[in-house]
N, C-alpha and C positions, 0 to 999 in steps of 0.2 A: 505494499499499501504505500503509495507517494502522497504525501500531504505536504503542503504550504506551510512556510513558518507561522502564518497566522492560524492556520487550522489547529496545528500542535498547539499553539499558545490557548485557542479556546476550548479545545479538548480537555487540557490540564485544568484550565478555570472552572470549566463546567463539569468536571469529574465524570467525563466518558472514558471508560475503559477500551483501549485500542482494539480488543478483542471484539465489542460491540460493533464498531465501524468495519471490520472485517466482514463480520456477519451482516451486517447491513449491505454493504457493498455485493456479498454473494447472495443472498437471499431475498433482499429488499424489493420494493416496486420502484419504479423510476418515472418521472414525467419531465418533459422540457420546462426550465424555470428563467428562460431567457439567456441572450447573448451566448448561445450554444452550449450553456451549461444543463446539468441534470440534478434534479434532487430526488435522491433516494430515500425511501420512508418504509417503515413495517406497516403494509395494511393486513387485512384479516387472514389472507392465504400465505403471506409469508410468515407472520407470527408463527402459524402452525406450522410451517415448515423447519423454523427455527426451534420451536419446542421439540419436534420430531427428532432432528438432528442432535440436539444438545442431551436428549434422555435424562439421566439422574440430574443433571445440573439445570436443567429447566426452570426450576422454581428461582435459582439465584439470577438468572438472566431475566425473568420476566419484568422485574422493576425497572430495566434498562431499555425497554422498548420502544418507549416513547421518545424518540429521537429522529434527526434527519441529518443528512449532509447533502451539500452542494458540490459537485463534481465538474470540474473542467473538460473541455472537449480533449484535452491530451490526457485524462484520467487521472488528473491530482486532485486530491480533496481540497476544497476550497476554505470551505469552513463546515464547522458541525453545531449542533444545538439540540436542546430539549424541545419536544415539540408540545406546546400547549392549545392549538386549536387544530382543527381537522385540515387535512390536505385537500385544499378545493381544485378539482379537476376541471379544466377549461374545455 
């Protein structure tokens, strides 16, 4: 996972484990968010996939599933944050 310095600082400030970003990029749903970037987030289907993948660790991961990441066209993570509102699809 390639992250910008900004994304790494935000990840640390917001206490988002690197594992969750890896899982988000692997299983998360995505949608265009402007300027050629994609927004990754856990929807209902991707939450189920992560829980099945995690097995015994699923309960520990559940509290970290409300997050999103913005990824540039060159696959670098620009920023990560906790998701408070619904992701509105256009």
